Every structure is written in C-alpha cells, then in structure tokens.
C-alpha positions as CSV (number, residue, x, y, z in Angstrom):
1,E,92.1,166.0,-38.7
2,A,91.0,164.1,-35.6
3,V,88.8,166.0,-33.0
4,Q,90.7,166.2,-29.6
5,E,88.0,165.8,-26.8
6,R,88.2,168.1,-23.8
7,F,87.9,166.9,-20.3
8,F,87.0,168.6,-17.3
9,R,87.2,168.3,-13.6
10,P,84.2,167.9,-11.4
11,Y,82.8,171.0,-10.0
12,F,79.9,171.4,-7.6
13,L,77.1,174.0,-9.2
14,Q,75.0,173.5,-6.1
15,A,75.6,172.0,-2.7
16,P,73.8,172.0,0.5
17,G,75.1,173.6,3.8
18,D,74.7,172.2,7.4
19,M,71.1,170.8,8.3
20,V,68.6,170.3,11.0
21,A,65.8,167.7,10.3
22,H,63.3,166.1,12.4
23,E,63.2,162.6,13.3
24,G,60.5,160.6,11.6
25,R,60.5,163.1,8.4
26,L,61.8,162.8,4.9
27,C,65.3,164.5,4.6
28,R,66.8,165.5,1.1
29,L,70.3,166.2,0.3
30,D,70.4,168.0,-3.0
31,C,73.4,169.0,-5.3
32,K,74.3,169.6,-8.7
33,V,77.7,168.8,-10.2
34,S,79.3,169.5,-13.8
35,G,82.4,167.7,-15.4
36,L,83.6,165.9,-18.2
37,P,83.1,163.1,-18.4
38,T,79.9,162.9,-16.3
39,P,81.1,162.5,-12.7
40,D,80.2,159.4,-10.2
41,L,78.9,160.4,-7.0
42,T,79.4,158.7,-3.6
43,W,78.0,159.7,-0.3
44,L,79.7,159.0,3.0
45,L,78.3,159.2,6.5
46,N,81.1,159.7,8.9
47,G,83.5,158.5,6.6
48,K,81.8,155.2,5.8
49,P,79.8,154.7,2.1
50,V,75.9,155.3,2.5
51,L,74.5,152.2,0.6
52,P,70.9,152.2,-0.8
53,D,68.5,150.3,1.2
54,G,64.8,150.6,2.5
55,T,65.2,154.1,4.0
56,H,68.4,155.5,1.7
57,K,68.0,156.4,-2.0
58,M,70.0,158.0,-4.5
59,L,68.2,159.6,-7.5
60,V,69.2,161.7,-10.4
61,R,67.0,164.2,-12.1
62,E,67.0,165.2,-15.8
63,T,68.2,168.4,-14.6
64,G,71.3,167.0,-13.6
65,V,70.4,167.3,-9.7
66,H,71.7,164.5,-7.6
67,S,69.4,163.8,-4.3
68,L,70.2,161.5,-1.2
69,L,66.8,160.7,0.1
70,I,66.6,159.5,3.7
71,D,62.9,158.3,4.7
72,P,61.9,158.1,7.5
73,L,65.1,160.1,9.2
74,S,66.5,158.4,12.3
75,Q,68.8,159.1,15.1
76,K,71.4,156.9,13.5
77,D,71.4,159.3,10.5
78,A,72.8,162.2,12.2
79,G,76.6,163.2,11.3
80,T,78.8,164.3,8.6
81,Y,78.0,163.9,5.1
82,T,80.6,164.0,2.4
83,C,79.7,163.9,-1.3
84,L,82.4,162.7,-3.5
85,A,82.0,163.4,-7.3
86,T,84.7,161.4,-9.6
87,N,85.7,161.2,-13.1
88,K,89.0,160.5,-15.0
89,T,90.3,163.8,-14.6
90,G,90.2,164.0,-10.7
91,Q,87.4,164.6,-8.0
92,N,85.8,167.1,-5.9
93,S,83.8,167.0,-2.8
94,F,81.7,169.0,-0.2
95,S,80.6,167.9,3.5
96,L,78.0,169.3,5.7
97,E,76.8,168.2,9.1
98,L,73.2,166.8,9.5
99,T,71.8,167.3,13.1
100,V,68.5,165.4,13.9
101,V,65.8,166.7,16.2
102,V,64.3,163.7,18.3
103,K,60.7,163.8,18.5
104,K,59.1,164.3,21.8
105,A,55.5,164.3,22.8
106,P,53.9,167.5,24.1
107,M,54.2,168.0,27.8
108,F,52.6,170.7,30.0
109,L,55.4,172.9,32.0
110,E,52.5,174.8,33.4
111,K,48.8,173.8,33.2
112,L,45.7,176.0,33.1
113,Q,44.4,177.0,36.3
114,N,40.6,177.6,37.4
115,C,40.0,181.3,37.7
116,G,37.2,183.9,38.0
117,V,36.6,187.6,37.0
118,P,34.1,190.1,37.3
119,E,31.6,190.6,34.0
120,G,33.2,193.1,31.4
121,Y,36.9,192.4,32.4
122,P,39.2,190.7,30.1
123,V,40.6,187.3,31.2
124,R,43.6,184.9,30.1
125,L,43.7,181.2,30.1
126,E,47.2,180.8,30.0
127,C,49.7,177.7,30.1
128,R,53.2,176.3,28.7
129,V,53.7,173.6,26.3
130,V,56.7,172.0,25.1
131,G,57.2,169.2,22.2
132,M,59.1,168.4,19.1
133,P,58.0,169.0,16.4
134,P,56.3,172.0,17.9
135,P,52.4,171.0,18.8
136,I,49.5,172.2,17.3
137,F,47.0,173.7,19.8
138,Y,43.3,173.1,19.8
139,W,41.0,174.8,22.5
140,K,37.3,173.5,23.3
141,K,34.6,174.9,25.8
142,D,32.4,172.5,27.0
143,N,33.5,170.0,24.8
144,E,32.9,172.2,21.6
145,T,35.9,173.6,19.5
146,I,36.4,177.4,19.5
147,P,36.9,178.7,16.1
148,S,39.6,181.0,15.7
149,N,37.5,183.8,14.7
150,R,35.0,183.7,17.4
151,E,34.0,187.1,18.5
152,R,35.7,188.6,21.7
153,M,38.2,185.5,21.7
154,S,41.7,185.5,20.3
155,M,44.6,182.8,20.6
156,H,48.2,183.7,21.0
157,Q,51.5,181.5,21.2
158,D,55.0,182.1,21.1
159,T,58.4,179.9,20.4
160,T,58.9,179.4,24.3
161,G,55.7,177.3,24.4
162,Y,53.5,180.0,26.2
163,V,49.8,179.5,24.8
164,C,46.9,181.8,25.7
165,L,43.4,182.2,25.0
166,L,42.2,185.9,25.7
167,I,38.7,186.7,26.0
168,Q,38.0,190.6,26.0
169,P,35.4,191.6,27.7
170,A,34.1,188.3,29.6
171,K,30.3,187.9,29.6
172,K,28.4,185.5,31.5
173,A,28.0,182.9,28.5
174,D,31.7,182.6,28.7
175,A,31.9,180.8,32.0
176,G,32.3,176.9,31.7
177,W,35.0,174.4,31.1
178,Y,37.9,175.2,28.7
179,T,40.3,172.5,27.5
180,L,43.6,173.0,25.3
181,S,44.9,170.1,23.7
182,A,48.5,170.2,22.2
183,K,49.2,167.6,19.5
184,N,52.3,166.5,17.4
185,E,53.5,163.6,15.6
186,A,54.9,162.0,19.2
187,G,51.4,162.4,20.7
188,I,49.0,164.5,22.3
189,V,48.2,165.6,25.8
190,S,45.1,167.9,27.3
191,C,44.2,170.0,30.1
192,T,40.9,171.5,31.6
193,A,40.1,174.3,33.6
194,R,37.1,176.2,34.8
195,L,36.2,179.8,34.1
196,D,33.6,181.6,36.4
197,I,32.1,185.0,35.4
198,Y,30.8,187.0,38.5
199,A,28.6,189.9,38.7
200,Q,30.3,193.1,38.5
201,W,29.2,194.2,41.8
202,H,28.7,192.5,45.0
203,R,26.5,194.0,48.2
204,Q,28.7,193.7,51.2
205,I,26.7,192.1,54.1
206,P,28.0,193.5,57.5
207,Q,29.0,190.8,60.2
208,P,26.8,190.6,63.0
209,I,28.4,192.0,66.3
210,K,29.2,189.3,68.8
211,F,28.8,189.8,72.5
212,R,30.6,188.3,75.3
213,P,28.5,186.5,77.6
214,G,28.2,188.0,81.1
215,G,30.0,191.3,80.0
216,S,28.5,195.0,80.0
217,W,27.0,196.5,76.7
218,Y,29.8,199.0,77.0
219,A,32.5,196.4,77.2
220,N,30.9,194.4,74.2
221,L,30.6,197.5,72.1
222,T,34.0,198.8,73.2
223,G,35.4,195.3,71.9
224,Q,33.8,195.7,68.6
225,G,36.1,198.9,67.8
226,L,33.2,201.6,69.0
227,D,33.9,204.2,71.3
228,I,30.7,205.0,73.1
229,L,32.2,207.9,75.3
230,S,33.6,209.9,72.0
231,A,29.7,209.9,70.9
232,F,28.9,212.4,73.7
233,P,30.1,216.1,74.1
234,T,32.7,217.0,76.7
235,T,34.1,220.2,78.0
236,E,37.5,220.9,79.4
237,S,36.5,220.6,82.7
238,P,33.9,218.0,83.0
239,I,31.6,217.8,85.8
240,L,31.5,214.8,87.6
241,F,28.4,213.4,89.4
242,S,28.3,210.7,91.9
243,S,26.2,209.4,94.3
244,P,27.9,207.5,97.3
245,S,24.7,206.1,98.4
246,Q,23.8,204.4,95.2
247,R,25.6,202.0,93.4
248,V,26.3,202.0,89.8
249,V,23.6,199.9,87.7
250,E,24.8,197.8,84.6
251,S,22.6,198.0,81.7
252,E,22.2,194.0,81.9
253,E,20.3,194.6,85.1
254,L,18.2,197.4,83.8
C-alpha cells in the first residue's frame, strides 16, 4: 500500500516578546517553528516586508532557529514586528514591539564641587551624570587613575546617575585635584574639583579691640561689650563721693 504523507500546520515553539534595544548595537530576533512541510518565514515591520540589505539579515541555524539580525540598529527600526510562518496547510504568526533607545552623550546634571574637610573626617565627592547607554566612570587624582581597590577610597553609583567617591578617613595626602570622566558610545565628558584637607584643630586669634578716636577709655571698652562697673563690688546703699570744687579728670587727660 502507498504510505500516506501527513502534513502539519506551522507552530511556533519559541518566540521573543517585546524588546528594548540600544541604537547603534546589534539586535537579534530569534524564533523556532515546527510544521510539515517546513514553513517559510516572512518578517514584517509595521505591516511592510523586511527585505535583506546591508543592515538586515535572515539566518537559519541547524537547530531550526530562525533569526532576524539588525546591525547596527537605528531609530527607523523601531516598531511592531510580525513573523509569518507559512506552508501548504496554513500559517501562523507572532508579533512584538521593538523600542529603540536613542544614544545620548553623557551630560552633567550636577558637577563636582570644591570642598575641604578636617583631617580624619570622611569626605564625599559627588555629582550626577546622565547618558544613554549608561556611561562608565573613571576617577583620577592629579591626573593619575584611582584604582577601585585603593585603601580608604570607595566608588559608588546608582541608576539615577548619582556618582560618589568616598574617602574615609581623609588624610593630608588626599588633598589635590580630582577628576571624574563619564564615557559611553556617544561621547565623553569630565569635570574637576579641588579637595583641601585641614588640620583638625585651629587656634583662634582674638580680634584686636578697636578704639574710637576722641572717646574716653570707659566709653571705648563699654562699646566692645566690656562692663567696667560690674567688675567692682557694690553695696545696697552705695556711697557717692563728690567734690564740687574739682572737675572729673578723663583717663585720656592723665
């Protein structure tokens, strides 16, 4: 008897979901489909066929995985992708949304600020940087790269763009010029600030007392906040001495 051949409608065993990719990089859309006879695949972008060219390639691996390669990715590649698998028994499809993140060179929202701290205290050199893709950061002191494992120094950053160099505790040798560079595929920026380390204790030098020319010593001292009368003992009934025949002699006339 003749063997009757069986046919199967296309069925996707593997399909990607919505994707976010960076402009200028490689983007790969992979899927795996079954069916008899072997289905033919067609890729559509916003309903229009994606044709092979210098940046778009369709590949099939021995494992049966079909791939749409876009390299380099551009803004015009963003949109809704649909993959159609067709054979003599019918067709099947899946769709996904591809979002292209536009490259942006790093930019400082807040730059490093000159600062100074007493010796032995912790100090933070802080700034805020944004860019896409997220930049890589490099710290330098007096034009020499600071290794990530340097004693007493640690480097921190978060997803909001906050970047910090923590020195704990600060020593006199830490004084100098610090530079932060932020680099990604779109560019590089840098900013520099001065760190000063002070002695922990400062001797306070009293300000000299200024005297008003032509005034009495009592008036000058009182004007500086010194209460001369309170320095002498008083009684509840002070005795007042007066000499009508003798005028009061000012200290400047002595």
